[in-house]
C-alpha positions in Angstrom: -69.7 74.8 -208.5 -66.6 76.4 -210.2 -64.7 78.8 -208.0 -65.0 81.5 -210.6 -68.8 81.6 -210.1 -68.9 81.5 -206.3 -70.4 85.0 -206.2 -73.6 83.4 -207.6 -73.9 80.6 -205.1 -76.7 82.2 -203.2 -78.8 82.8 -206.4 -78.7 79.4 -208.2 -81.4 80.5 -210.6 -78.7 82.4 -212.5 -77.2 79.2 -213.6 -80.6 77.9 -214.9 -81.1 81.3 -216.6 -77.8 80.9 -218.4 -78.4 77.4 -219.6 -81.9 78.1 -220.8 -81.1 81.4 -222.6 -77.7 80.4 -224.0 -77.5 76.6 -224.1 -74.5 76.6 -226.5 -72.4 78.8 -224.2 -73.8 79.2 -220.7 -70.4 80.0 -219.3 -70.1 82.9 -221.7 -73.4 84.2 -220.4 -72.1 84.0 -216.8 -68.8 85.7 -217.7 -70.8 88.5 -219.4 -73.0 88.9 -216.3 -69.9 89.1 -214.1 -68.5 91.8 -216.4 -71.7 93.8 -216.4 -72.0 93.6 -212.6 -68.4 94.7 -212.2 -68.9 97.7 -214.6 -72.0 98.8 -212.7 -70.3 98.6 -209.3 -67.4 100.7 -210.5 -69.7 103.4 -212.1 -69.6 106.4 -209.8 -73.1 107.3 -210.8 -74.3 104.3 -208.7 -71.9 104.6 -205.8 -74.9 105.1 -203.4 -76.1 101.6 -204.4 -72.9 99.7 -203.5 -74.1 98.7 -200.1 -76.8 96.6 -201.7 -74.9 94.8 -204.5 -77.8 92.6 -205.3 -79.3 95.5 -207.2 -76.5 95.4 -209.7 -77.0 91.7 -210.3 -80.7 92.2 -210.8 -80.0 95.1 -213.3 -77.5 93.1 -215.3 -79.5 89.9 -215.4 -83.0 91.3 -216.1 -82.6 94.6 -218.0 -81.2 95.2 -221.5 -80.2 98.7 -220.3 -79.1 98.2 -216.7 -77.8 101.7 -216.3 -81.2 103.1 -217.1 -82.8 100.7 -214.7 -80.5 101.8 -211.9 -81.1 105.5 -212.7 -84.8 104.7 -212.4 -84.2 103.1 -209.0 -82.4 106.1 -207.8 -85.1 108.4 -209.0 -87.8 106.3 -207.3 -85.9 106.1 -204.0 -85.5 109.8 -203.9 -89.2 110.3 -204.7 -90.3 107.9 -202.0 -87.9 109.3 -199.4 -89.5 112.8 -199.9 -93.1 111.5 -199.8 -94.6 112.6 -196.5 -96.9 109.6 -196.5 -93.8 107.4 -195.8 -92.0 109.7 -193.3 -92.3 107.0 -190.6 -90.1 104.7 -192.8 -87.2 107.1 -193.2 -85.2 105.6 -190.4 -85.1 102.3 -192.4 -84.1 103.7 -195.9 -83.5 100.2 -197.3 -87.2 99.7 -197.6 -87.4 102.4 -200.2 -84.7 100.7 -202.3 -86.5 97.4 -201.9 -89.7 99.0 -203.1 -88.1 100.7 -206.0 -86.2 97.6 -207.2 -88.8 94.9 -206.7 -92.2 96.5 -207.2 -93.9 98.1 -210.2 -96.0 100.1 -207.8 -93.6 100.9 -204.9 -96.0 103.3 -203.2 -98.6 100.5 -202.9 -95.9 98.2 -201.4 -94.9 100.8 -198.8 -98.5 101.4 -197.9 -98.8 97.7 -197.3 -95.7 97.7 -195.1 -97.2 100.5 -193.0 -100.5 98.6 -192.6 -98.7 95.4 -191.6 -96.4 97.2 -189.1 -99.4 98.9 -187.5 -101.2 95.6 -187.2 -98.2 93.8 -185.7 -97.6 96.6 -183.2 -101.2 96.3 -181.9 -101.2 92.5 -181.7 -100.9 91.6 -178.1 -99.2 88.3 -179.0 -96.1 90.4 -179.9 -96.3 92.8 -177.0 -92.8 91.7 -175.8 -91.3 93.1 -179.0 -92.7 96.6 -178.8 -89.5 97.9 -177.3 -87.7 96.9 -180.6 -90.0 98.1 -183.3 -87.5 97.4 -186.0 -88.5 93.7 -185.6 -91.9 94.6 -186.9 -90.4 96.5 -189.9 -88.2 93.5 -190.7 -91.2 91.1 -190.5 -93.4 93.4 -192.7 -90.8 94.0 -195.4 -89.2 90.6 -195.7 -91.8 88.0 -194.9 -95.0 87.0 -196.6 -96.3 85.7 -193.3 -95.0 88.2 -190.8 -97.1 86.8 -187.9 -95.6 83.4 -188.5 -92.1 84.8 -188.6 -92.6 86.7 -185.3 -94.0 83.5 -183.6 -90.8 81.8 -184.8 -88.7 84.5 -183.4 -90.4 84.2 -180.0 -89.9 80.4 -180.0 -86.2 80.8 -180.9 -85.6 83.5 -178.3 -87.2 81.3 -175.6 -85.0 78.3 -176.7 -81.8 80.3 -176.6 -82.6 81.8 -173.2 -83.1 78.3 -171.8 -79.9 77.0 -173.3 -77.3 76.6 -170.6 -74.5 77.2 -173.1 -75.6 80.8 -173.3 -76.4 81.5 -169.6 -73.7 84.2 -169.6 -75.8 86.2 -172.0 -79.1 86.1 -170.2 -78.6 89.6 -168.8 -78.6 91.0 -172.3 -81.5 89.2 -174.0 -81.3 91.5 -177.0 -78.6 89.2 -178.4 -81.0 86.4 -178.5 -83.6 88.4 -180.5 -80.9 89.6 -182.9 -79.9 86.0 -183.4 -83.5 84.9 -184.0 -84.3 87.7 -186.4 -81.0 88.1 -188.3 -79.8 84.5 -188.3 -82.9 82.2 -188.4 -81.1 79.3 -190.0 -78.4 79.1 -187.3 -79.1 81.4 -184.3 -77.0 79.2 -182.0 -74.1 79.6 -184.3 -74.4 83.4 -184.1 -74.6 83.4 -180.3 -71.6 81.1 -180.1 -69.8 83.5 -182.3 -70.7 86.4 -180.0 -69.3 84.5 -177.0 -66.0 83.8 -178.9 -65.7 87.4 -180.0 -66.4 88.8 -176.5 -63.7 86.5 -175.0 -61.2 87.5 -177.7 -61.9 91.2 -177.2 -61.6 90.9 -173.4 -58.1 89.4 -173.8 -56.9 91.9 -176.4 -54.4 94.2 -174.8 -55.3 97.0 -177.2 -58.7 97.2 -175.4 -57.4 96.9 -171.8 -58.7 100.4 -171.0 -62.2 99.2 -171.8 -62.3 96.2 -169.4 -63.9 98.3 -166.7 -67.0 98.5 -169.0 -67.3 94.9 -170.3 -70.7 95.7 -171.9 -68.8 97.4 -174.7 -67.3 94.1 -175.8 -70.7 92.5 -176.0 -72.1 95.4 -177.9 -69.2 95.3 -180.4 -69.6 91.5 -180.8 -73.3 91.8 -181.5 -73.8 95.0 -183.3 -70.5 95.0 -185.2 -70.0 91.3 -185.5 -68.2 91.5 -188.9 -65.4 93.7 -187.4 -65.7 94.2 -183.7 -62.1 95.1 -183.4 -62.5 97.9 -185.9 -65.4 99.3 -184.0 -63.5 99.3 -180.7 -60.5 101.0 -182.3 -62.6 103.7 -183.6 -64.2 104.1 -180.2 -60.8 104.5 -178.6 -59.9 107.2 -181.1 -63.1 109.1 -180.9 -64.0 108.5 -177.3 -67.4 107.2 -176.0 -70.4 108.5 -177.9 
């Protein structure tokens, strides 16, 4: 894949779309798509959508007037957030954006999510997950077979807990669940990354004052894995929350 198109590597269908719709100049189509995405990302009207950049790609690829599509998404998200029927979903606002972007009838999608969450919460096979209800939300929103997904999570968690390489993390089993839910293709890789980050943070002299509460390093490595140092620096400045 040419380096210039690396941003599309996780959506290979874009290349097929370019070849089918512009066989004489598929590269021109891809360059046009990149330009449109860049323009939308820089448009201050859509600044609130920048944390989900996939919406810009969808708008540029599938809509003749991407700006109008994004304005419609914003209007739909606002409507859904204010709808009291969906008040229980407000702590996971991403679900409103997903509904607005991907479904012609977002209200029906959200009602289905609520029904699925309720069913999963009442299923005794998943009783061990009731202390982390966000797992049910994730399963209901992102998986066509949420029960199958949750059974897979349980199997992965059990495997990680028994893996002697991760014995030092058994007193914080939440890391295994996070690995299983968020990194299903390579949960072991995520856990190894946590161990490496914890070791690095413990040895970092900038955080010497935090060594008396080592749990803070593990939390930073798990919950802020992209930039645990940044999180700890903010913590030092602001003080414990």
